[in-house]
Steps between C-alpha positions, in 0.01 A plus 500: 500500500413849379173407323380302802552796730396788271178329397423409864486129418738435788607704799877549527484361853375168358798460264819320599805466277826313515806542283855381551618849406468758776544770233179378336304481824626840614394653168154348522466608861591857400212495249250320722596559865203307643575163342672229702852390414526134596829359619452165323278319253316314781430835675373648174262219406359422844123541481516656151204446270705593192870423459671659202814318393738712294837326500746375242430139401837385631399622849179294515648200689613726785165681511309170490711369789421809707129472424493133594692574822235750606278377783222298336235702683652832391425462129131538440330204333314743272812700406560565132852508358535744209816440305669729255792259467570408139532150366341298781170316490220529753566139605859600577375770739247268664753221558781739594310721740227271627248777431203361305354817346745638242463758225763624257535842345743586225522877476625621163602840630755589765374445856402807700536522875 
């Protein structure tokens, strides 16, 4: 999030996040008070052009179910799903999420908020 905001690639008001941990979302909100904290995955991904998926592989079925339960008109047809989930193929993300445009990134350094 930090590089997007500090380099002016994205306005904080255009960024929404969701995490099951309120401690995580509260921490991020303290750093970036103008971002939106979504109450659910469907709220977070509605009308998003880029969806970043950063979950543990064992949580993918639940996340996929929530994405597929999102109103079909809410997920943009041109949305890109960027995954930093290890050990899953692009075809797994396409079939699991229903989102056609998928990219994977495997950072080799610790993630930075």
